[in-house]
GUMARBA-120101 format. One record per residue: chain; residue in one letter; x, y, z of N, C-alpha, C in turn; residue number from 1. Coordinates in steps of 0.05 Angstrom, whole numbers, plus 5000, padded with zeros to 4 digits. Last residue first. Layout:
N
R;mol;type;n_c1;n_c2;n_c3;ca_c1;ca_c2;ca_c3;c_c1;c_c2;c_c3;seq
R;A;A;X;Y;Z;X;Y;Z;X;Y;Z;NUM
...
This chain:
135
R;mol;type;n_c1;n_c2;n_c3;ca_c1;ca_c2;ca_c3;c_c1;c_c2;c_c3;seq
R;A;F;8642;9824;3137;8614;9827;3144;8610;9853;3159;135
R;A;H;8691;9804;3115;8681;9831;3109;8651;9834;3114;134
R;A;F;8717;9758;3129;8696;9756;3108;8681;9782;3103;133
R;A;I;8754;9776;3167;8763;9761;3143;8742;9762;3121;132
R;A;L;8721;9800;3205;8741;9816;3191;8750;9802;3165;131
R;A;L;8691;9757;3223;8677;9779;3211;8697;9797;3195;130
R;A;F;8733;9727;3246;8717;9716;3224;8703;9739;3209;129
R;A;E;8749;9761;3287;8767;9756;3265;8753;9744;3241;128
R;A;I;8702;9760;3319;8712;9785;3309;8730;9780;3285;127
R;A;K;8700;9705;3331;8678;9718;3317;8687;9744;3305;126
R;A;A;8748;9698;3359;8743;9683;3334;8721;9696;3318;125
R;A;L;8740;9730;3404;8761;9737;3385;8756;9723;3358;124
R;A;K;8697;9702;3427;8693;9730;3420;8714;9738;3399;123
R;A;L;8721;9652;3436;8697;9654;3419;8693;9683;3409;122
R;A;W;8761;9667;3473;8768;9656;3447;8745;9658;3427;121
R;A;K;8729;9685;3517;8749;9703;3504;8755;9693;3476;120
R;A;K;8702;9638;3530;8687;9662;3521;8705;9681;3506;119
R;A;I;8746;9606;3545;8729;9598;3522;8714;9622;3512;118
R;A;L;8763;9634;3591;8781;9631;3568;8765;9624;3543;117
R;A;S;8719;9629;3625;8728;9656;3617;8745;9654;3592;116
R;A;R;8718;9574;3632;8695;9588;3619;8703;9615;3609;115
R;A;L;8767;9567;3658;8763;9554;3632;8739;9568;3618;114
R;A;D;8759;9595;3705;8780;9604;3687;8775;9592;3659;113
R;A;Q;8718;9563;3727;8712;9591;3721;8733;9602;3701;112
R;A;T;8745;9514;3735;8722;9515;3717;8717;9544;3709;111
R;A;K;8817;9519;3731;8792;9519;3747;8769;9523;3727;110
R;A;L;8861;9478;3695;8847;9503;3698;8823;9499;3716;109
R;A;N;8882;9428;3685;8892;9442;3709;8878;9469;3714;108
R;A;S;8861;9412;3637;8852;9398;3661;8861;9412;3687;107
R;A;I;8890;9446;3603;8861;9450;3606;8851;9437;3632;106
R;A;Q;8941;9423;3606;8936;9451;3614;8907;9457;3619;105
R;A;T;8929;9372;3586;8939;9375;3613;8935;9404;3623;104
R;A;K;8915;9383;3533;8895;9372;3551;8904;9375;3580;103
R;A;S;8945;9446;3512;8944;9417;3515;8922;9408;3534;102
R;A;I;8928;9495;3468;8930;9489;3496;8927;9458;3498;101
R;A;Y;8948;9542;3421;8943;9513;3426;8947;9509;3456;100
R;A;P;8920;9598;3386;8935;9587;3409;8928;9558;3414;99
R;A;M;8926;9603;3315;8909;9601;3339;8925;9589;3362;98
R;A;E;8956;9599;3270;8965;9618;3290;8948;9618;3316;97
R;A;N;8928;9564;3238;8954;9556;3248;8965;9574;3270;96
R;A;M;8884;9596;3225;8880;9571;3241;8907;9562;3253;95
R;A;H;8909;9635;3193;8896;9642;3218;8892;9618;3237;94
R;A;K;8923;9602;3150;8944;9617;3166;8933;9624;3193;93
R;A;I;8873;9587;3133;8891;9566;3143;8913;9579;3159;92
R;A;I;8853;9637;3116;8840;9622;3137;8858;9601;3149;91
R;A;K;8890;9649;3075;8887;9667;3098;8874;9652;3122;90
R;A;P;8882;9607;3038;8907;9609;3053;8906;9628;3077;89
R;A;V;8826;9621;3024;8833;9596;3038;8861;9597;3051;88
R;A;L;8827;9672;2996;8816;9669;3023;8825;9644;3038;87
R;A;K;8850;9663;2945;8860;9684;2962;8852;9679;2992;86
R;A;E;8820;9624;2922;8849;9619;2924;8862;9640;2942;85
R;A;Y;8769;9650;2923;8774;9625;2938;8804;9621;2943;84
R;A;E;8778;9692;2887;8771;9698;2915;8777;9674;2932;83
R;A;E;8788;9662;2840;8808;9680;2850;8803;9687;2879;82
R;A;K;8739;9634;2832;8765;9619;2836;8786;9637;2849;81
R;A;T;8688;9664;2872;8702;9660;2847;8728;9645;2853;80
R;A;Y;8646;9627;2918;8665;9648;2912;8676;9644;2883;79
R;A;Q;8590;9609;2957;8603;9608;2931;8622;9632;2928;78
R;A;K;8589;9579;3020;8585;9604;3005;8602;9603;2980;77
R;A;N;8601;9537;3053;8578;9535;3036;8571;9560;3020;76
R;A;L;8652;9551;3072;8629;9551;3091;8603;9552;3075;75
R;A;I;8669;9565;3007;8679;9566;3035;8655;9569;3053;74
R;A;C;8677;9538;2942;8659;9546;2964;8675;9545;2991;73
R;A;Y;8693;9518;2889;8702;9543;2901;8683;9554;2922;72
R;A;E;8637;9482;2864;8666;9489;2863;8670;9515;2878;71
R;A;K;8590;9427;2865;8598;9455;2870;8628;9458;2868;70
R;A;H;8560;9379;2867;8567;9391;2842;8574;9421;2845;69
R;A;R;8534;9390;2931;8535;9372;2908;8541;9388;2883;68
R;A;L;8544;9395;3002;8543;9406;2975;8546;9385;2954;67
R;A;G;8545;9383;3058;8522;9376;3041;8521;9388;3014;66
R;A;V;8587;9434;3081;8570;9411;3088;8548;9408;3068;65
R;A;C;8655;9459;3084;8628;9458;3073;8614;9433;3082;64
R;A;G;8709;9475;3090;8690;9478;3112;8661;9476;3103;63
R;A;F;8720;9485;3024;8733;9488;3050;8712;9493;3071;62
R;A;L;8731;9458;2959;8713;9465;2981;8729;9467;3007;61
R;A;N;8748;9438;2907;8756;9463;2918;8735;9474;2938;60
R;A;S;8692;9402;2879;8720;9407;2882;8725;9435;2894;59
R;A;S;8645;9346;2877;8652;9374;2880;8682;9377;2882;58
R;A;S;8614;9299;2887;8620;9308;2860;8627;9338;2859;57
R;A;H;8590;9317;2951;8591;9297;2930;8597;9312;2903;56
R;A;C;8597;9318;3022;8598;9333;2997;8603;9313;2974;55
R;A;H;8598;9306;3079;8576;9299;3061;8574;9316;3036;54
R;A;N;8641;9357;3099;8625;9335;3108;8602;9331;3088;53
R;A;S;8708;9385;3108;8681;9384;3097;8667;9358;3103;52
R;A;Y;8763;9399;3110;8745;9405;3132;8716;9405;3124;51
R;A;E;8775;9406;3040;8785;9405;3068;8763;9412;3087;50
R;A;I;8789;9383;2975;8768;9389;2995;8780;9386;3023;49
R;A;N;8808;9365;2922;8816;9390;2936;8795;9400;2956;48
R;A;S;8751;9330;2895;8780;9336;2896;8785;9363;2910;47
R;A;C;8707;9275;2880;8713;9300;2895;8743;9304;2895;46
R;A;N;8681;9230;2856;8698;9249;2841;8702;9276;2855;45
R;A;L;8649;9209;2903;8641;9212;2875;8656;9235;2862;44
R;A;Y;8649;9240;2969;8655;9219;2949;8643;9227;2922;43
R;A;C;8656;9247;3037;8659;9262;3012;8666;9242;2990;42
R;A;R;8653;9230;3092;8633;9224;3071;8633;9244;3048;41
R;A;Y;8693;9278;3121;8676;9255;3126;8655;9253;3104;40
R;A;C;8761;9304;3125;8733;9303;3114;8719;9277;3122;39
R;A;F;8816;9320;3125;8798;9325;3148;8769;9325;3140;38
R;A;K;8826;9326;3056;8838;9327;3083;8816;9334;3103;37
R;A;I;8840;9302;2992;8819;9306;3011;8831;9305;3039;36
R;A;R;8863;9288;2940;8870;9312;2955;8847;9320;2974;35
R;A;N;8808;9253;2909;8837;9259;2913;8840;9286;2926;34
R;A;V;8763;9199;2891;8769;9224;2906;8799;9228;2908;33
R;A;G;8737;9155;2867;8753;9174;2851;8759;9200;2865;32
R;A;G;8704;9133;2911;8695;9139;2884;8711;9160;2870;31
R;A;A;8702;9158;2980;8706;9137;2959;8697;9148;2932;30
R;A;V;8705;9160;3050;8709;9175;3025;8714;9154;3003;29
R;A;S;8703;9148;3107;8681;9144;3088;8683;9161;3063;28
R;A;S;8746;9197;3133;8730;9173;3137;8708;9172;3117;27
R;A;C;8813;9224;3140;8787;9222;3128;8772;9197;3136;26
R;A;E;8869;9241;3143;8849;9244;3165;8821;9245;3155;25
R;A;Y;8880;9248;3075;8892;9250;3102;8870;9256;3122;24
R;A;L;8896;9224;3010;8876;9228;3031;8890;9230;3058;23
R;A;L;8918;9211;2958;8925;9235;2973;8903;9243;2993;22
R;A;E;8864;9176;2925;8892;9182;2929;8896;9209;2944;21
R;A;S;8823;9124;2900;8827;9146;2920;8857;9151;2923;20
R;A;N;8804;9082;2868;8816;9106;2856;8818;9129;2875;19
R;A;E;8755;9056;2914;8770;9055;2889;8780;9082;2880;18
R;A;G;8754;9081;2982;8748;9063;2961;8765;9067;2936;17
R;A;W;8757;9079;3054;8761;9093;3029;8759;9072;3006;16
R;A;L;8755;9072;3116;8734;9068;3095;8738;9086;3070;15
R;A;T;8797;9119;3146;8782;9094;3148;8760;9095;3126;14
R;A;C;8864;9145;3152;8837;9145;3140;8823;9118;3146;13
R;A;D;8919;9157;3157;8900;9162;3179;8871;9164;3169;12
R;A;Y;8931;9167;3088;8941;9165;3115;8920;9173;3136;11
R;A;C;8945;9146;3024;8923;9152;3042;8933;9147;3071;10
R;A;D;8972;9132;2974;8980;9154;2992;8957;9164;3010;9
R;A;R;8920;9103;2936;8948;9110;2939;8951;9133;2958;8
R;A;A;8878;9049;2917;8882;9073;2933;8911;9077;2937;7
R;A;S;8874;9000;2892;8878;9024;2875;8881;9050;2890;6
R;A;P;8862;8963;2931;8889;8964;2920;8895;8989;2903;5
R;A;T;8822;8994;2983;8825;8979;2958;8854;8982;2947;4
R;A;F;8800;8985;3051;8814;9000;3029;8815;8982;3005;3
R;A;F;8777;8994;3116;8771;8983;3089;8786;8999;3069;2
R;A;M;8787;8978;3182;8796;8995;3160;8790;8981;3134;1
């Protein structure tokens, strides 16, 4: 684990750098980042970013990959500030309502049952995704 004295309130993170704060479940984030959750390699003045990867000098991203100098994006799609602030809580609420199955429960399932369950979840997730994003 690498960290600097100027980092504050960083939990379950590896490799973070100067002026980092309010990080959770991150790796390889640095350079004045703050309020970053579940991200990898987001750096250079990033803020308010969740579930993203390789984003630089950006803010207010959710589920994005490889963006630079962007704001208010979900899954790499640009939104207005108002749309972003409306959609992200909906997505997080949906994520929190998803069924949770423990490793023990999964290991007790027969292969065919597990395949059937995964297909069902993927189908439901696709339908709900389409409904949320109005496709």
